[in-house]
C-alpha positions as a printed NumPy array, in Angstrom:
array([[-33.941,  -3.146,  -0.792],
       [-36.684,  -4.224,   0.9  ],
       [-36.117,  -5.784,   4.254],
       [-32.667,  -4.102,   4.527],
       [-31.087,  -4.457,   8.022],
       [-30.204,  -1.208,   9.644],
       [-26.313,  -1.104,  10.055],
       [-24.596,  -0.996,  13.484],
       [-23.224,   2.034,  14.597],
       [-19.188,   2.126,  14.291],
       [-17.467,   3.138,  17.441],
       [-13.553,   4.169,  17.903],
       [-13.115,   0.649,  18.671],
       [-14.162,  -0.6  ,  15.287],
       [-11.941,   2.069,  13.649],
       [ -8.625,   1.653,  15.295],
       [ -9.302,  -2.492,  15.613],
       [-10.169,  -2.52 ,  11.652],
       [ -7.207,  -0.285,  11.088],
       [ -4.697,  -2.121,  13.185],
       [ -4.657,  -4.672,  10.168],
       [ -2.535,  -2.255,   8.396],
       [  0.437,  -3.33 ,  10.725],
       [  0.367,  -6.433,   8.362],
       [ -0.798,  -4.35 ,   5.378],
       [  1.373,  -1.444,   5.276],
       [  4.044,  -2.712,   7.726],
       [  5.117,  -6.167,   5.81 ],
       [  5.304,  -3.531,   2.896],
       [  7.547,  -1.206,   4.498],
       [  9.852,  -3.646,   5.74 ],
       [  9.802,  -5.228,   2.273],
       [  9.939,  -2.146,   0.051],
       [ 12.232,  -0.485,   2.584],
       [ 14.909,  -3.276,   3.015],
       [ 14.592,  -6.218,   1.02 ],
       [ 16.274,  -5.081,  -2.05 ],
       [ 18.856,  -3.567,   0.21 ],
       [ 19.124,  -6.891,   2.078],
       [ 19.335,  -9.028,  -1.038],
       [ 22.142,  -7.101,  -2.793],
       [ 23.967,  -6.276,   0.435],
       [ 24.326,  -9.29 ,   2.223],
       [ 23.427, -11.979,   0.083],
       [ 25.358, -11.692,  -2.849],
       [ 22.335, -11.221,  -5.442],
       [ 22.758,  -9.034,  -8.075],
       [ 20.225,  -6.074,  -8.609],
       [ 18.411,  -7.799, -11.498],
       [ 18.034, -10.81 ,  -9.021],
       [ 17.039,  -8.763,  -6.335],
       [ 14.197,  -7.021,  -8.644],
       [ 12.954, -10.234,  -9.912],
       [ 12.769, -11.851,  -6.538],
       [ 10.467,  -9.047,  -5.314],
       [  8.782,  -8.628,  -8.632],
       [  7.738, -12.214, -10.176],
       [  5.649, -13.201,  -7.003],
       [  3.243, -10.212,  -7.869],
       [  2.756, -11.603, -11.17 ],
       [  1.302, -14.608,  -9.496],
       [ -1.068, -12.491,  -7.754],
       [ -2.733, -11.746, -10.806],
       [ -4.573, -14.706, -10.46 ],
       [ -4.601, -14.877,  -6.456],
       [ -5.919, -11.473,  -5.937],
       [ -9.452, -11.48 ,  -7.995],
       [ -9.994, -15.053,  -6.986],
       [ -9.987, -14.462,  -3.415],
       [-11.842, -11.256,  -3.632],
       [-14.386, -13.33 ,  -5.968],
       [-14.702, -16.084,  -3.57 ],
       [-14.847, -14.301,  -0.407],
       [-17.962, -12.195,  -2.342],
       [-19.697, -15.571,  -2.963],
       [-18.927, -17.393,   0.082],
       [-22.302, -15.444,   1.345],
       [-24.67 , -18.169,   0.562],
       [-22.479, -20.957,   1.647],
       [-22.393, -22.575,   5.154],
       [-19.026, -21.704,   5.548],
       [-19.836, -18.049,   4.908],
       [-22.749, -17.893,   7.279],
       [-21.214, -19.879,  10.122],
       [-17.699, -18.327,  10.486],
       [-17.901, -15.606,   7.926],
       [-16.998, -14.972,   4.072],
       [-14.111, -12.502,   5.073],
       [-12.888, -13.728,   8.249],
       [-12.61 , -17.336,   7.576],
       [ -9.685, -16.219,   4.967],
       [ -8.126, -14.014,   8.323],
       [ -8.046, -16.741,  10.554],
       [ -6.424, -18.836,   8.519],
       [ -3.385, -16.716,   8.136],
       [ -3.059, -16.255,  12.   ],
       [ -0.351, -19.129,  12.678],
       [  1.437, -18.815,   9.385],
       [  2.644, -15.335,   9.602],
       [  5.528, -15.454,  11.955],
       [  6.902, -17.353,   8.446],
       [  7.826, -13.735,   7.767],
       [ 11.203, -14.026,   9.123],
       [ 12.523, -16.847,   7.118],
       [ 12.64 , -14.539,   4.151],
       [ 15.567, -12.696,   6.118],
       [ 17.554, -15.789,   6.474],
       [ 21.249, -15.257,   4.668],
       [ 23.077, -18.032,   2.795],
       [ 20.42 , -19.287,   0.985],
       [ 20.478, -19.04 ,  -3.236],
       [ 17.955, -17.177,  -5.531],
       [ 15.352, -19.922,  -5.384],
       [ 14.962, -19.863,  -1.535],
       [ 14.466, -16.363,  -1.473],
       [ 11.921, -16.438,  -4.308],
       [  9.892, -19.43 ,  -2.84 ],
       [  9.761, -18.121,   0.673],
       [  8.63 , -14.227,  -0.654],
       [  5.996, -16.084,  -2.8  ],
       [  4.648, -17.993,   0.175],
       [  4.408, -14.914,   2.378],
       [  2.789, -12.915,  -0.435],
       [  0.145, -15.195,  -0.645],
       [ -0.997, -15.026,   2.996],
       [ -0.658, -11.386,   2.496],
       [ -3.04 , -11.646,  -0.385],
       [ -4.98 , -13.936,   1.735],
       [ -5.287, -11.306,   4.626],
       [ -5.551,  -8.22 ,   2.815],
       [ -8.292,  -8.762,   0.222],
       [-11.091,  -9.426,   2.567],
       [ -9.499,  -7.141,   5.299],
       [-10.31 ,  -4.256,   2.836],
       [-13.698,  -4.695,   2.411],
       [-14.74 ,  -4.604,   6.03 ],
       [-14.873,  -0.956,   6.384],
       [-16.913,  -0.843,   3.731],
       [-19.593,  -3.104,   4.749],
       [-19.351,  -1.658,   8.387],
       [-20.862,   1.839,   7.411],
       [-21.966,   3.761,   4.49 ],
       [-21.663,   7.188,   5.739],
       [-18.915,   9.368,   4.126],
       [-17.266,  10.554,   7.891],
       [-17.476,   7.262,   9.109],
       [-15.538,   5.773,   6.02 ],
       [-12.82 ,   8.783,   6.417],
       [-12.724,   8.102,  10.213],
       [-11.962,   4.305,   9.003],
       [ -9.566,   5.18 ,   6.105],
       [ -7.568,   7.623,   8.741],
       [ -7.252,   5.143,  11.554],
       [ -5.789,   2.726,   9.048],
       [ -3.238,   5.069,   7.688],
       [ -2.301,   6.281,  10.972],
       [ -1.579,   2.656,  12.017],
       [  0.328,   2.193,   8.53 ],
       [  2.372,   5.011,   9.223],
       [  3.532,   3.983,  12.617],
       [  4.058,   0.661,  11.503],
       [  6.502,   2.072,   8.657],
       [  8.079,   4.197,  11.665],
       [  8.721,   0.982,  13.409],
       [ 10.214,  -0.935,  10.208],
       [ 12.216,   1.982,   9.502],
       [ 13.411,   2.173,  13.372],
       [ 13.686,  -1.261,  14.394],
       [ 17.363,  -1.744,  12.579],
       [ 18.751,   1.103,  14.807],
       [ 17.381,  -0.025,  17.945],
       [ 18.416,  -3.627,  17.346],
       [ 21.941,  -2.281,  16.402],
       [ 22.005,  -0.025,  19.193],
       [ 21.122,  -3.182,  21.727],
       [ 22.375,  -6.176,  20.241],
       [ 25.656,  -4.621,  18.362],
       [ 26.35 ,  -5.87 ,  15.055],
       [ 26.467,  -2.96 ,  12.606],
       [ 25.539,  -3.654,   9.286],
       [ 24.911,  -7.366,  10.097],
       [ 22.307,  -9.479,   8.154],
       [ 21.019, -10.548,  11.675],
       [ 19.819,  -7.16 ,  12.534],
       [ 17.091,  -8.011,   9.81 ],
       [ 16.277, -11.397,  10.998],
       [ 15.482, -10.032,  14.331],
       [ 13.312,  -7.372,  12.597],
       [ 11.483,  -9.799,  10.501],
       [ 10.85 , -12.05 ,  13.496],
       [  9.064,  -9.084,  15.798],
       [  7.352,  -8.462,  12.824],
       [  5.843, -11.588,  12.027],
       [  4.696, -12.122,  15.876],
       [  2.98 ,  -8.674,  15.356],
       [  1.287,  -9.934,  12.183],
       [ -0.429, -12.535,  14.056],
       [ -1.742, -10.304,  16.843],
       [ -3.337,  -7.793,  14.755],
       [ -5.268, -10.064,  12.33 ],
       [ -6.714, -11.691,  15.597],
       [ -7.618,  -7.97 ,  16.96 ],
       [ -9.489,  -7.675,  13.245],
       [-11.26 , -10.773,  13.46 ],
       [-12.593,  -9.652,  17.222],
       [-13.238,  -5.867,  16.297],
       [-14.888,  -6.006,  13.145],
       [-18.193,  -7.253,  11.446],
       [-19.448,  -8.538,   8.051],
       [-22.584,  -6.576,   6.426],
       [-25.354,  -8.332,   8.129],
       [-27.786, -10.292,   5.744],
       [-31.155,  -8.741,   4.588],
       [-34.655, -10.375,   5.131],
       [-34.477, -11.725,   1.484],
       [-31.239, -13.055,   1.497],
       [-32.067, -15.153,   5.168],
       [-34.648, -17.116,   2.852],
       [-31.744, -18.319,   0.514],
       [-30.717, -21.261,   1.365],
       [-26.597, -22.44 ,   1.49 ],
       [-25.442, -23.498,  -1.683],
       [-23.674, -26.5  ,  -2.212],
       [-20.276, -26.244,  -3.655],
       [-19.61 , -28.639,  -6.4  ],
       [-17.584, -29.62 ,  -9.191],
       [-19.388, -27.283, -11.97 ],
       [-19.566, -24.351,  -9.624],
       [-15.759, -24.513,  -9.179],
       [-15.283, -24.765, -13.065],
       [-17.282, -21.85 , -13.521],
       [-15.352, -19.478, -11.052],
       [-12.158, -18.435, -13.176],
       [-15.008, -17.544, -15.739],
       [-17.439, -15.56 , -13.259],
       [-14.082, -14.039, -11.939],
       [-12.562, -12.501, -14.587],
       [-15.912, -11.347, -15.906],
       [-16.391,  -9.605, -12.762],
       [-12.963,  -8.152, -12.99 ],
       [-12.944,  -6.381, -16.024],
       [-16.528,  -5.034, -15.316],
       [-15.42 ,  -3.016, -12.728],
       [-13.142,  -0.913, -15.177],
       [-16.723,   0.025, -16.709],
       [-16.855,   2.581, -13.836],
       [-15.542,   5.908, -14.952],
       [-14.751,   6.878, -11.103],
       [-12.773,   3.571, -10.933],
       [-10.736,   4.127, -13.828],
       [ -9.442,   7.369, -12.755],
       [ -9.027,   6.093,  -9.408],
       [ -6.59 ,   3.376, -10.328],
       [ -4.54 ,   5.843, -12.285],
       [ -4.444,   8.102,  -9.509],
       [ -3.71 ,   5.216,  -6.958],
       [ -0.997,   3.954,  -9.45 ],
       [  0.742,   7.55 ,  -9.921],
       [  1.473,   7.779,  -6.236],
       [  2.308,   4.34 ,  -5.193],
       [  4.628,   3.356,  -8.352],
       [  6.599,   6.602,  -7.442],
       [  7.143,   5.445,  -4.238],
       [  7.965,   1.928,  -5.527],
       [ 10.704,   3.343,  -7.407],
       [ 11.813,   5.758,  -4.498],
       [ 11.574,   2.707,  -1.94 ],
       [ 14.213,   0.719,  -3.97 ],
       [ 16.607,   3.489,  -5.206],
       [ 16.857,   5.436,  -1.831],
       [ 18.736,   2.67 ,   0.382],
       [ 21.158,   2.422,  -2.325],
       [ 21.3  ,   6.255,  -2.884],
       [ 22.133,   6.86 ,   0.794],
       [ 24.855,   4.183,   0.631],
       [ 26.475,   5.558,  -2.539],
       [ 25.951,   9.279,  -2.611],
       [ 25.302,  10.185,   0.835],
       [ 27.802,   7.581,   1.929],
       [ 25.863,   5.856,   4.808],
       [ 25.417,   2.617,   6.174],
       [ 22.325,   0.577,   7.364],
       [ 22.503,   2.79 ,  10.447],
       [ 22.03 ,   6.19 ,   8.521],
       [ 19.42 ,   4.526,   6.191],
       [ 17.251,   3.604,   8.922],
       [ 17.514,   7.109,  10.813],
       [ 16.374,   8.882,   7.526],
       [ 13.557,   6.48 ,   7.102],
       [ 12.497,   6.643,  10.639],
       [ 12.314,  10.582,   9.769],
       [ 10.477,  10.221,   6.506],
       [  8.135,   8.138,   8.133],
       [  7.231,  10.427,  11.021],
       [  6.79 ,  12.912,   8.407],
       [  4.473,  10.569,   6.493],
       [  2.45 ,  10.124,  10.101],
       [  1.897,  13.809,  10.563],
       [  1.061,  13.987,   6.774],
       [ -1.892,  11.439,   7.215],
       [ -3.241,  13.4  ,  10.394],
       [ -3.677,  16.422,   8.046],
       [ -4.524,  14.752,   4.874],
       [ -7.647,  13.484,   6.687],
       [ -9.222,  16.708,   7.475],
       [ -8.197,  18.01 ,   4.117],
       [-10.099,  15.225,   2.475],
       [-13.312,  15.245,   4.598],
       [-13.464,  18.939,   4.205],
       [-12.126,  19.467,   0.359],
       [-12.073,  15.845,  -1.175],
       [ -9.108,  13.646,  -1.82 ],
       [ -8.146,  15.95 ,  -5.52 ],
       [ -6.554,  18.797,  -3.537],
       [ -4.535,  16.782,  -0.55 ],
       [ -3.166,  14.738,  -3.79 ],
       [ -2.001,  17.56 ,  -5.763],
       [ -0.277,  19.334,  -2.695],
       [  1.531,  15.812,  -1.755],
       [  2.542,  15.592,  -5.372],
       [  4.424,  19.321,  -4.819],
       [  5.98 ,  18.081,  -1.66 ],
       [  7.326,  14.847,  -2.746],
       [  8.887,  16.34 ,  -5.796],
       [ 10.58 ,  19.313,  -3.865],
       [ 12.175,  16.347,  -1.733],
       [ 13.427,  14.734,  -5.06 ],
       [ 14.743,  18.053,  -6.687],
       [ 16.191,  18.732,  -3.468],
       [ 18.134,  15.229,  -3.561],
       [ 19.325,  16.145,  -7.066],
       [ 20.45 ,  19.357,  -6.321],
       [ 22.844,  17.756,  -3.786],
       [ 24.21 ,  15.575,  -6.072],
       [ 25.17 ,  18.322,  -8.428],
       [ 26.798,  20.551,  -6.047],
       [ 27.98 ,  18.158,  -3.486],
       [ 27.777,  20.402,  -0.401],
       [ 31.419,  21.214,   1.145],
       [ 32.186,  19.264,   4.236],
       [ 29.005,  17.142,   4.151],
       [ 30.673,  14.131,   4.155],
       [ 33.233,  14.902,   6.724],
       [ 30.42 ,  16.057,   8.887],
       [ 28.317,  13.041,   8.685],
       [ 31.487,  10.654,  10.005],
       [ 31.99 ,  13.094,  12.723],
       [ 28.314,  12.387,  13.834],
       [ 29.637,   8.759,  14.477],
       [ 26.247,   7.287,  13.095],
       [ 23.679,   9.318,  14.861],
       [ 22.219,  12.136,  12.503],
       [ 20.071,  13.652,  15.024],
       [ 23.41 ,  14.711,  16.712],
       [ 23.741,  17.186,  13.863],
       [ 21.33 ,  19.572,  15.758],
       [ 23.898,  19.72 ,  18.726],
       [ 26.77 ,  20.491,  16.563],
       [ 24.733,  23.491,  15.073],
       [ 25.914,  22.525,  11.355],
       [ 23.291,  24.236,   9.578],
       [ 24.615,  22.484,   5.716],
       [ 24.459,  19.202,   7.685],
       [ 20.979,  19.648,   9.269],
       [ 19.585,  21.115,   5.787],
       [ 20.462,  18.403,   3.712],
       [ 20.025,  15.45 ,   6.122],
       [ 16.252,  16.389,   7.516],
       [ 14.805,  18.797,   4.941],
       [ 14.593,  16.704,   1.725],
       [ 13.718,  13.73 ,   3.612],
       [ 10.719,  15.504,   5.834],
       [  9.405,  16.992,   2.599],
       [  9.501,  13.548,   0.803],
       [  7.607,  12.106,   4.182],
       [  4.851,  14.862,   4.202],
       [  4.072,  14.336,   0.212],
       [  4.293,  10.379,   0.747],
       [  1.932,  10.024,   3.562],
       [ -0.633,  12.076,   2.015],
       [ -0.199,   9.936,  -1.444],
       [ -0.578,   6.834,   0.63 ],
       [ -3.893,   7.978,   2.385],
       [ -5.888,   9.216,  -0.322],
       [ -6.447,   6.302,  -2.856],
       [ -8.071,   4.05 ,   0.102],
       [ -9.553,   6.733,   1.332],
       [-11.297,   6.833,  -1.9  ],
       [-11.453,   3.083,  -2.15 ],
       [-13.992,   2.936,   0.749],
       [-16.679,   4.883,  -1.7  ],
       [-16.191,   3.072,  -4.97 ],
       [-18.582,  -0.109,  -4.076],
       [-21.276,   2.504,  -3.378],
       [-20.582,   3.777,  -6.897],
       [-20.542,   0.308,  -8.319],
       [-24.01 ,  -0.359,  -6.777],
       [-25.817,   2.448,  -8.645],
       [-24.559,   1.033, -11.717],
       [-24.99 ,  -2.982, -10.812],
       [-27.537,  -2.969,  -8.218],
       [-25.133,  -5.139,  -6.422],
       [-22.407,  -4.771,  -3.398],
       [-19.293,  -6.085,  -4.556],
       [-16.612,  -4.856,  -2.007],
       [-14.244,  -8.318,  -2.343],
       [-14.215,  -7.619,  -6.326],
       [-13.039,  -4.255,  -6.044],
       [-10.484,  -4.87 ,  -3.285],
       [ -9.337,  -7.727,  -5.458],
       [ -9.091,  -5.502,  -8.69 ],
       [ -7.19 ,  -2.746,  -6.777],
       [ -4.654,  -5.045,  -5.215],
       [ -4.32 ,  -7.079,  -8.259],
       [ -3.095,  -3.738, -10.27 ],
       [ -1.331,  -2.712,  -7.403],
       [  0.508,  -5.675,  -7.45 ],
       [  1.379,  -6.227, -11.181],
       [  2.452,  -2.21 , -11.423],
       [  4.652,  -2.554,  -8.245],
       [  6.337,  -6.035,  -9.584],
       [  6.833,  -4.003, -13.187],
       [  7.993,  -1.072, -11.45 ],
       [ 10.852,  -3.195,  -9.094],
       [ 11.974,  -5.391, -11.844],
       [ 12.608,  -2.664, -14.096],
       [ 14.244,  -0.654, -11.213],
       [ 16.459,  -3.58 , -10.514],
       [ 17.392,  -3.904, -14.134],
       [ 17.906,  -0.22 , -14.745],
       [ 20.523,  -0.218, -11.306],
       [ 21.959,  -3.52 , -12.698],
       [ 22.694,  -1.955, -16.182],
       [ 24.287,   1.312, -14.92 ],
       [ 27.058,  -0.854, -13.564],
       [ 25.619,  -1.363,  -9.887],
       [ 28.165,  -3.934,  -8.31 ],
       [ 26.514,  -5.845,  -5.348],
       [ 29.004,  -6.926,  -2.593],
       [ 29.974, -10.438,  -1.786],
       [ 27.774, -12.734,   0.859],
       [ 29.397, -11.851,   4.278],
       [ 30.966, -14.793,   6.198],
       [ 29.146, -15.529,   9.506],
       [ 27.069, -12.53 ,   9.952],
       [ 30.024, -10.575,   9.167],
       [ 29.538,  -6.902,   8.234],
       [ 28.981,  -6.137,   4.516],
       [ 32.094,  -5.384,   2.243],
       [ 31.749,  -1.713,   0.952],
       [ 32.178,  -1.725,  -2.581],
       [ 33.16 ,   1.626,  -4.465],
       [ 30.715,   2.158,  -7.302],
       [ 31.765,   3.736, -10.42 ],
       [ 30.461,   7.123, -11.482],
       [ 28.432,   5.72 , -14.048],
       [ 26.646,   3.422, -11.553],
       [ 25.938,   6.567,  -9.262],
       [ 24.469,   8.47 , -12.151],
       [ 22.21 ,   5.897, -12.905],
       [ 20.796,   5.717,  -9.456],
       [ 20.369,   9.495,  -8.762],
       [ 18.394,   9.912, -12.339],
       [ 16.073,   6.923, -11.422],
       [ 15.405,   8.269,  -7.791],
       [ 14.837,  11.249,  -9.211],
       [ 13.117,  11.179, -12.601],
       [ 11.14 ,   7.943, -12.03 ],
       [  8.75 ,   9.181,  -9.427],
       [  8.344,  12.38 , -10.875],
       [  7.369,  10.939, -14.059],
       [  4.546,   8.722, -12.266],
       [  3.471,  11.792, -10.374],
       [  2.597,  13.635, -13.112],
       [  0.888,  11.057, -14.839],
       [ -1.372,  10.772, -11.56 ],
       [ -2.083,  14.772, -11.365],
       [ -3.186,  14.778, -15.123],
       [ -6.023,  12.537, -14.132],
       [ -6.892,  13.981, -11.105],
       [ -8.05 ,  17.011, -12.476],
       [-11.037,  15.217, -14.171],
       [-11.713,  13.061, -10.725],
       [-14.792,  14.825,  -8.86 ],
       [-15.443,  12.474,  -5.681],
       [-15.519,  14.15 ,  -2.773],
       [-18.15 ,  14.481,   0.316],
       [-20.815,  16.406,  -1.625],
       [-21.022,  14.374,  -4.491],
       [-20.848,  11.195,  -2.53 ],
       [-24.035,  12.123,  -0.827],
       [-25.974,  12.913,  -3.908],
       [-24.393,   9.457,  -5.25 ],
       [-25.886,   7.64 ,  -1.788],
       [-29.136,   9.441,  -2.006],
       [-29.735,   8.529,  -5.608],
       [-28.884,   4.953,  -4.847],
       [-31.659,   4.605,  -2.366],
       [-34.022,   6.133,  -4.8  ],
       [-33.242,   3.501,  -7.541],
       [-33.547,   0.733,  -4.775],
       [-36.931,   1.895,  -4.372],
       [-37.685,   1.594,  -8.269],
       [-36.762,   5.389,  -9.45 ],
       [-35.941,   5.684, -13.386],
       [-34.994,   9.371, -13.249],
       [-32.836,  11.39 , -11.228],
       [-34.295,  13.709,  -8.652],
       [-32.893,  16.72 ,  -9.943],
       [-30.938,  17.179, -13.384],
       [-27.801,  18.152, -10.977],
       [-28.216,  15.059,  -8.911],
       [-28.37 ,  13.3  , -12.73 ],
       [-25.065,  14.899, -13.868],
       [-23.115,  14.121, -10.613],
       [-24.335,  10.383, -10.842],
       [-23.449,   9.981, -14.292],
       [-20.336,  11.81 , -14.136],
       [-19.173,   9.452, -11.155],
       [-20.339,   6.235, -12.973],
       [-19.922,   6.796, -16.617],
       [-23.073,   5.693, -17.368],
       [-26.589,   7.327, -18.383],
       [-29.077,   7.321, -15.619],
       [-31.518,   5.336, -17.667],
       [-28.787,   2.279, -17.651],
       [-28.15 ,   2.28 , -13.759],
       [-29.066,  -0.375, -11.36 ],
       [-28.605,  -3.123, -13.691],
       [-30.51 ,  -1.731, -16.837],
       [-27.497,  -1.289, -18.789],
       [-26.089,  -4.666, -19.02 ]])
């Protein structure tokens, strides 16, 4: 539009400052998805169904809070508070003093409702940060490669925080003792709670919001009155569903859910699988997860280059191959039960990395090859959807003539939370229906009681761990074949958006018109708000 302000140049400080926010974005989820179900069923005396409900129900509440925060942050632009503090940053600043409450979730001795309410409270804080934060990279630059750098920095921080989330129990056990003690998890959560406040402060200092255009500067800040408040739900859900009219966004959601729900199922079932099939406790689970997250970090660094060079689809397909290979290896382990594995694992004394010193090839293979393959696949599955997200507001702008980063972040998180809720609740129900028995509450922080599970319960856990993720990845793989967003097509789209802004009604070339129509799902003549 006329009078548009030139964007500031982003630097590595901005890339990594913004990316540090995923210490909260992914770090909290790494702790929650990696440990909370195990913590509830092992140390709190809760059933698998109760644990699944605690993890799942708050996500359903976010069906309202996610798009609401996205919508409100988009529309604070022309209010006093939006201009003075920032329509995104006001939400971030409100969370800073409250985030250490994360540790309250990991206190033992309470009932189902305590854990449900404390988890709901933290998830609300998490959403208040996540939705506005996710919009900032798309607001700071429109350049394809710069956006890839933001996404890469984010995912490297995400995987590093996941490594920390997986390794902290090992570090705490080794330094404070208390093997298989619930105190391990409380200390871990307290450390993360402080880190969360710190990284949100870093994000506030190192990022900026999209500058005002000359025309926007002339618009007077709008007073917030009761009639406007009553219209928020109506306008919010109208905008919410309007995002689904964008073809690339619908495809993106399918690819996103295929990769992420497969990991939700794996994250919930894997600690139980290790405890019942591999016969390892908290220390072994922690070390295996650490190895997996290190592999995820390596995977993200490789995926950044693949996405920049070839686009996201190829990286996504490779990732599915690695993750599926890992799951099939775990199935093979269960079916053949390698001779001497249990004895060899016991001889390690709780440190799986000592297997390399023993030279036990079979033990090394089954401990490390499947988990490293899983990490290589999962890292890229995590990276691809969020690298694509940064380009979606550009596609939406071609259709609507508006910049709606907040509502897209809200819809993505909404869909993710609802799907994750369903996946975790169903996973917990399946584990419970298979006959899994949760240990009773330990007394005074004592180690958890070991329960011998029935063969039926173990069959259920293995089937869930292997079949569930593979089905979801196949779904994402099928959709990915028709997803054509990459560096080349994005450049064509951005060029056509500039022409539309200048008043164009026809594409520059037939080829560019086809690219834009394929990404948007709209005829060129209906773009820029003309098809409403």
